[in-house]
C-alpha positions as CSV (number, residue, x, y, z in Angstrom):
1,M,10.7,26.1,-8.2
2,E,11.3,26.7,-4.5
3,Y,10.6,23.2,-3.1
4,G,9.7,20.0,-4.8
5,L,10.6,16.4,-5.8
6,I,12.6,15.3,-8.8
7,G,12.6,11.9,-10.4
8,E,12.0,10.1,-13.6
9,K,8.4,9.0,-13.0
10,L,6.3,10.7,-10.3
11,S,2.7,9.8,-11.1
12,H,2.6,7.6,-8.0
13,S,4.0,10.1,-5.6
14,Y,2.2,11.4,-2.5
15,S,5.0,13.9,-1.6
16,K,3.2,17.0,-2.9
17,I,0.2,16.2,-0.7
18,I,2.3,15.6,2.4
19,H,4.5,18.6,2.2
20,E,1.6,20.9,1.5
21,L,-0.2,19.5,4.5
22,F,2.6,21.0,6.6
23,G,1.1,24.3,5.5
24,S,4.1,26.5,5.1
25,Y,5.2,26.2,1.4
26,A,4.3,25.2,-2.1
27,Y,5.8,21.9,-3.4
28,E,6.1,20.8,-7.0
29,L,6.6,17.4,-8.7
30,K,9.1,17.7,-11.5
31,E,9.8,14.7,-13.8
32,I,13.3,15.0,-15.2
33,G,14.9,12.8,-17.9
34,Q,18.4,11.6,-17.3
35,Q,19.7,13.8,-20.1
36,D,18.3,16.9,-18.3
37,L,19.5,16.1,-14.7
38,R,22.9,17.8,-15.0
39,D,21.5,21.1,-16.4
40,F,18.8,21.2,-13.7
41,L,21.3,20.7,-10.8
42,L,23.8,23.2,-12.3
43,S,21.1,25.8,-12.6
44,R,20.5,25.6,-8.8
45,D,17.1,27.1,-9.4
46,F,15.5,25.8,-6.2
47,R,15.7,26.2,-2.4
48,G,15.2,22.6,-1.5
49,I,14.4,19.4,-3.3
50,N,13.7,15.7,-2.6
51,V,15.2,13.1,-4.9
52,T,13.7,9.8,-5.9
53,I,14.3,6.9,-8.3
54,P,16.6,6.7,-10.2
55,Y,18.7,9.7,-9.1
56,K,19.6,9.2,-5.4
57,Q,23.2,8.4,-6.4
58,A,23.4,10.3,-9.7
59,V,23.0,13.7,-7.9
60,I,26.0,13.2,-5.7
61,P,28.7,14.5,-8.1
62,Y,26.9,17.9,-8.4
63,L,26.9,18.6,-4.6
64,D,29.2,21.0,-2.8
65,E,28.8,19.2,0.5
66,I,27.3,15.9,1.7
67,D,26.1,15.1,5.2
68,P,28.3,12.3,6.8
69,K,25.3,9.9,7.1
70,A,24.4,10.4,3.4
71,E,28.0,10.0,2.5
72,R,28.3,6.7,4.5
73,I,25.1,5.4,2.8
74,G,26.1,6.5,-0.7
75,A,22.7,7.9,-1.5
76,V,21.0,11.3,-1.3
77,N,17.3,12.0,-1.3
78,T,17.3,15.6,0.0
79,I,19.2,18.6,-1.3
80,V,19.3,22.1,0.3
81,N,20.5,25.1,-1.6
82,R,22.1,27.6,0.8
83,D,23.3,30.7,-1.0
84,G,24.2,28.7,-4.1
85,N,25.9,25.8,-2.2
86,L,24.2,22.4,-2.5
87,T,24.2,20.1,0.5
88,G,22.9,16.5,0.2
89,Y,21.2,14.6,3.0
90,N,19.5,11.2,3.4
91,T,16.2,11.8,5.3
92,D,15.1,8.3,4.2
93,H,17.4,7.0,7.0
94,Y,15.5,9.0,9.6
95,G,12.1,7.9,8.1
96,L,12.9,4.2,7.9
97,C,14.6,4.1,11.3
98,S,11.7,5.9,13.0
99,L,9.1,3.6,11.2
100,I,10.8,0.5,12.5
101,E,11.1,1.8,16.0
102,R,7.5,3.0,16.1
103,S,6.4,-0.4,14.8
104,G,8.1,-2.0,17.8
105,Y,10.4,-4.2,15.8
106,D,13.6,-5.1,17.7
107,F,16.6,-5.6,15.4
108,T,19.2,-6.0,18.1
109,G,21.4,-8.9,17.3
110,K,19.1,-10.1,14.5
111,R,19.6,-11.1,10.9
112,V,17.9,-8.7,8.5
113,L,17.5,-9.4,4.8
114,I,17.2,-6.3,2.6
115,F,15.6,-7.0,-0.8
116,G,17.0,-4.8,-3.6
117,G,20.3,-3.4,-4.7
118,G,19.5,0.3,-5.4
119,G,20.0,3.5,-3.4
120,T,17.3,2.7,-0.9
121,S,18.8,-0.7,-0.1
122,K,22.0,1.2,1.1
123,T,19.8,3.3,3.4
124,A,18.1,0.2,4.8
125,F,21.5,-1.5,5.3
126,S,22.7,1.5,7.3
127,V,19.5,1.7,9.3
128,A,19.7,-2.0,10.2
129,E,23.3,-1.6,11.3
130,D,22.4,1.4,13.4
131,L,19.6,-0.6,15.1
132,G,22.1,-3.4,16.0
133,A,21.3,-5.9,13.3
134,S,23.4,-8.0,11.0
135,P,22.1,-7.0,7.5
136,L,22.5,-8.7,4.2
137,I,21.6,-7.3,0.8
138,V,19.5,-9.7,-1.4
139,S,19.5,-9.0,-5.1
140,R,19.4,-10.6,-8.5
141,N,23.0,-9.5,-9.1
142,P,24.7,-9.6,-5.8
143,S,28.1,-8.0,-5.4
144,G,30.2,-7.4,-2.3
145,E,30.8,-9.2,1.0
146,F,27.3,-8.5,2.4
147,A,25.2,-9.4,-0.6
148,V,23.6,-12.7,-1.7
149,S,21.2,-13.9,-4.4
150,Y,17.6,-14.8,-3.6
151,E,18.5,-18.4,-4.1
152,E,21.3,-18.1,-1.5
153,A,18.9,-16.3,0.8
154,Y,16.4,-19.1,0.6
155,R,19.1,-21.8,1.1
156,L,21.4,-20.2,3.7
157,H,19.2,-17.6,5.5
158,A,15.8,-19.2,5.8
159,D,16.0,-18.4,9.5
160,A,16.2,-14.7,9.0
161,D,14.4,-12.6,11.6
162,H,13.4,-9.5,9.6
163,I,12.9,-8.4,6.0
164,I,13.0,-4.9,4.5
165,N,11.9,-4.6,0.9
166,T,13.4,-1.7,-1.1
167,T,12.7,-3.0,-4.6
168,P,9.9,-1.5,-6.7
169,L,8.2,-4.9,-7.1
170,G,4.6,-4.6,-6.1
171,M,4.5,-0.8,-6.6
172,Y,1.6,0.8,-8.5
173,P,0.8,0.0,-11.3
174,D,2.5,-3.4,-11.2
175,M,0.9,-4.6,-8.1
176,D,0.8,-8.3,-8.9
177,N,4.5,-8.7,-8.2
178,A,6.5,-9.4,-5.1
179,P,10.3,-9.8,-4.7
180,A,10.1,-13.2,-2.9
181,D,7.8,-15.8,-1.5
182,L,7.8,-15.4,2.3
183,K,7.0,-19.1,2.8
184,N,10.8,-19.7,2.2
185,F,11.5,-18.1,5.6
186,H,10.3,-19.8,8.8
187,N,11.5,-17.4,11.5
188,L,10.3,-14.0,10.4
189,Q,9.3,-11.5,13.1
190,S,8.5,-8.6,10.8
191,V,8.3,-7.4,7.2
192,T,8.8,-3.8,6.3
193,D,8.0,-2.7,2.7
194,V,9.1,0.8,1.8
195,I,6.5,0.9,-1.0
196,Y,3.6,3.2,0.0
197,N,1.5,2.9,-3.2
198,P,-0.5,0.7,-3.0
199,L,-1.3,0.8,0.7
200,R,-0.9,-3.0,0.9
201,T,1.5,-4.7,-1.4
202,K,1.4,-8.4,-2.4
203,L,4.4,-8.9,0.0
204,T,2.7,-7.3,3.1
205,L,-0.6,-9.1,2.3
206,Q,1.2,-12.5,2.3
207,A,2.9,-11.5,5.6
208,K,-0.5,-10.9,7.1
209,E,-1.8,-14.2,5.8
210,L,1.2,-16.0,7.5
211,G,0.7,-14.1,10.8
212,I,3.8,-12.0,10.4
213,P,3.7,-8.3,11.5
214,A,4.1,-6.1,8.4
215,V,4.1,-2.4,7.7
216,N,4.3,-0.4,4.5
217,G,6.2,2.8,3.7
218,L,3.5,5.4,4.0
219,L,4.5,6.5,7.5
220,M,8.2,6.4,6.5
221,L,7.4,8.7,3.6
222,I,5.7,11.2,6.0
223,L,8.5,10.9,8.6
224,Q,11.3,11.5,6.0
225,A,9.3,14.5,4.7
226,V,9.1,15.8,8.3
227,E,12.9,15.7,8.4
228,A,13.2,17.3,4.9
229,C,10.9,20.1,6.0
230,R,13.1,20.8,9.0
231,L,16.1,21.0,6.7
232,F,14.3,23.2,4.1
233,T,12.7,25.7,6.5
234,G,13.8,25.0,10.1
235,M,10.2,24.1,11.0
236,T,9.5,21.2,13.4
237,V,6.2,19.2,12.7
238,K,4.5,18.3,16.0
239,E,3.8,14.6,16.7
240,E,0.0,15.0,16.7
241,R,0.2,16.7,13.3
242,I,2.3,13.7,12.0
243,E,-0.4,11.3,13.2
244,E,-3.2,13.5,11.7
245,I,-1.5,13.6,8.3
246,F,-0.9,9.9,8.3
247,R,-4.6,9.2,9.1
248,T,-5.8,11.8,6.5
249,L,-3.6,10.4,3.7
250,K,-4.6,6.8,4.5
251,R,-8.3,7.8,4.6
252,E,-8.0,9.6,1.3
253,K,-6.4,6.6,-0.4
254,E,-8.3,3.7,1.2
255,N,-11.5,2.0,-0.1
256,I,-14.2,0.3,2.0
257,V,-15.1,-3.0,0.3
258,L,-18.4,-4.7,1.3
259,T,-18.6,-8.5,0.9
260,G,-21.3,-11.0,1.8
261,M,-24.0,-13.2,0.5
262,P,-26.4,-12.2,-2.3
263,G,-29.2,-10.3,-0.7
264,C,-27.4,-9.3,2.5
265,G,-27.7,-5.6,1.7
266,K,-24.3,-4.6,0.3
267,S,-25.5,-2.2,-2.3
268,T,-28.0,-0.5,0.0
269,V,-25.7,-0.2,2.9
270,G,-22.8,0.8,0.6
271,K,-24.7,3.8,-0.9
272,L,-25.6,5.0,2.6
273,L,-22.0,4.6,3.8
274,A,-20.6,6.4,0.8
275,K,-23.0,9.3,1.3
276,K,-22.2,9.6,5.0
277,L,-18.4,9.5,4.4
278,Q,-18.6,11.6,1.2
279,M,-17.0,8.8,-0.8
280,D,-17.7,7.5,-4.3
281,F,-19.7,4.3,-4.7
282,V,-19.5,1.5,-7.1
283,D,-21.3,-1.9,-7.4
284,T,-19.3,-4.6,-9.2
285,D,-22.4,-6.4,-10.4
286,A,-23.7,-3.2,-11.9
287,E,-20.3,-2.6,-13.6
288,I,-20.4,-6.2,-15.0
289,V,-23.9,-5.6,-16.5
290,K,-22.7,-2.3,-18.0
291,K,-19.6,-3.9,-19.5
292,A,-21.4,-7.0,-20.8
293,G,-24.5,-5.1,-22.1
294,K,-26.8,-7.7,-20.6
295,S,-28.1,-9.0,-17.2
296,I,-26.2,-11.4,-15.0
297,P,-28.8,-14.2,-15.6
298,E,-28.3,-13.7,-19.3
299,I,-24.5,-13.9,-19.0
300,F,-24.9,-17.2,-17.1
301,A,-27.3,-18.5,-19.6
302,D,-25.4,-17.4,-22.7
303,E,-21.8,-17.9,-21.6
304,G,-21.7,-19.9,-18.4
305,E,-20.3,-19.2,-14.9
306,T,-16.6,-19.3,-15.9
307,A,-17.1,-16.5,-18.4
308,F,-19.0,-14.5,-15.8
309,R,-16.2,-15.0,-13.2
310,D,-13.6,-13.9,-15.8
311,L,-15.5,-10.7,-16.4
312,E,-16.0,-10.2,-12.7
313,S,-12.2,-10.5,-12.1
314,A,-11.6,-7.9,-14.9
315,V,-14.0,-5.5,-13.3
316,T,-12.6,-6.1,-9.9
317,K,-9.1,-5.2,-11.1
318,E,-10.5,-2.0,-12.6
319,V,-12.5,-0.8,-9.6
320,S,-9.9,-1.9,-6.9
321,G,-7.5,0.8,-8.2
322,R,-9.8,3.6,-7.2
323,N,-9.3,5.6,-4.1
324,R,-11.8,6.7,-1.4
325,T,-14.6,4.5,-2.8
326,V,-17.1,2.2,-1.2
327,I,-17.2,-0.9,-3.3
328,A,-20.2,-3.3,-3.1
329,T,-19.1,-6.7,-4.4
330,G,-21.0,-9.6,-5.9
331,G,-21.6,-12.5,-3.6
332,G,-19.1,-14.9,-5.3
333,L,-16.4,-12.4,-6.0
334,I,-14.3,-13.6,-3.1
335,L,-14.1,-17.1,-4.6
336,R,-11.0,-16.1,-6.5
337,N,-8.0,-15.2,-4.5
338,E,-6.8,-12.7,-7.1
339,N,-9.9,-10.6,-6.6
340,V,-9.4,-10.5,-2.8
341,T,-5.7,-9.5,-3.3
342,S,-6.7,-6.7,-5.8
343,L,-9.3,-5.3,-3.5
344,K,-7.0,-5.4,-0.5
345,N,-4.3,-3.3,-2.2
346,Y,-6.3,-0.2,-1.4
347,G,-9.3,-1.5,0.4
348,K,-10.4,-2.7,3.8
349,L,-12.8,-5.7,3.4
350,V,-15.9,-5.6,5.6
351,F,-18.0,-8.8,5.7
352,L,-21.7,-8.1,6.2
353,D,-22.8,-11.1,8.2
354,R,-26.5,-11.4,7.8
355,K,-28.4,-14.4,9.2
356,I,-29.2,-16.8,6.4
357,E,-32.8,-17.1,7.7
358,T,-33.4,-13.5,6.7
359,I,-32.0,-13.7,3.2
360,R,-34.5,-14.6,0.4
361,A,-33.7,-16.6,-2.7
362,T,-34.6,-14.6,-5.9
363,A,-34.8,-15.4,-9.5
364,D,-32.3,-12.8,-10.6
365,R,-29.5,-14.7,-8.9
366,P,-28.7,-17.8,-11.0
367,L,-26.7,-19.6,-8.2
368,S,-29.2,-19.0,-5.4
369,D,-32.6,-18.8,-7.1
370,D,-34.2,-21.3,-4.7
371,R,-33.8,-22.0,-0.9
372,T,-31.8,-25.2,-1.3
373,K,-29.2,-23.5,-3.5
374,L,-29.0,-20.5,-1.2
375,L,-28.3,-22.6,1.9
376,K,-25.7,-24.7,0.0
377,L,-24.0,-21.5,-1.2
378,Y,-24.0,-20.1,2.3
379,E,-22.2,-23.1,3.7
380,E,-19.6,-23.1,1.0
381,R,-18.8,-19.4,1.1
382,L,-19.0,-18.5,4.8
383,P,-15.5,-19.7,5.6
384,K,-14.2,-17.6,2.6
385,Y,-16.0,-14.5,3.7
386,M,-14.7,-14.8,7.2
387,A,-11.1,-15.5,6.1
388,S,-10.9,-12.6,3.7
389,A,-12.5,-10.0,6.0
390,D,-10.6,-7.3,7.8
391,L,-13.8,-6.6,9.7
392,T,-17.0,-8.5,10.3
393,V,-20.2,-6.6,10.9
394,S,-23.5,-8.2,11.9
395,V,-26.3,-6.8,9.7
396,A,-28.6,-4.7,11.9
397,D,-32.4,-4.2,11.7
398,S,-32.0,-1.3,9.2
399,P,-29.4,-0.4,6.5
400,K,-28.8,2.9,8.3
401,Q,-28.0,1.1,11.5
402,T,-25.6,-1.2,9.7
403,A,-23.8,1.7,8.0
404,D,-23.5,3.5,11.4
405,R,-22.1,0.3,12.9
406,I,-19.5,0.0,10.2
407,M,-18.4,3.7,10.6
408,E,-18.1,3.2,14.4
409,L,-16.0,0.1,14.0
410,L,-13.8,1.7,11.4
411,E,-13.2,4.7,13.6
412,R,-12.2,2.5,16.5
413,Q,-9.6,0.9,14.2
414,G,-8.2,4.3,13.3
415,N,-9.5,4.2,9.7
């Protein structure tokens, strides 16, 4: 191959998409087992490659030269073949440093905790030092003067100013995990998670809940690719193109999730929205019926609400992993925090706020089949709808107007 990415498992990678959006060369994803790494590097049958887990340190013995910054870090993620000579670089340093600076996080004189003990943690340590911080590595098996365990971090560094996560905890497909509980830290000014798939990890979602600014690794991935592209080809990617690629990639991966009371119009508006935006559409209630082989009233009658909610959670987990999909949710889906978290991994939650006076009680909704039940349900659920929403939209006179309003607000937010 000419250009590409090597690693052990690459199904989650966006690198091919990003590099080919630069428009100047083809880019391959090549999964290599550890037993084949040596032969691949000795063959030198490439012009430029990026390197990911678990080979950022393993490739170093096969290089002819190493850039001073990469040598200081002790990890290489970019290799350029110049007339048979292999030179190693660390473009992750450029990407992470640029991400932190663009996010407006000031590390000067601050304590930065870096979760993880792998190659990327070494990069983050170097970046934090270069930005004027005092970094510490936090890992399960700490070693060295500047490394502590998670228990020691909780006990001795609860006043840390910034956190950078370089562990794979929370990365697709194991999105239910996080390296630490942020409630153990009372002075955080930012959280940076280098994971880019999913768009929002459990760690960054918790940061948002706690009011802590947080950013994921998608822009870092693009920025390090920009630097790798320069090393590969000499080409400089313009700032407006970087922003365009970031928005394009985010849009291609992000779902729009509609929440709200039964009868507020989620399915109707969702179908219109999906058609306008050329996205897929799925209705969680329809998926539940398909999976159960019977109607929702029948599920409630035969098995009870708990069984229905369990099935609803299973369906939610399945559909939330899709990309570029409009998801219409059942009215009570937001009652379980696990559902909200799953949907937010890739989705932006839009609460359709329809006046309760205009919603009718119907027999096909067991929990709101009369007016009294409907009003009680509304009072109970409204705070949950509001708290879980990324965006609240008042339902307009027509579904088309509501869909247009959602599109307008999403565009303003840079969706």
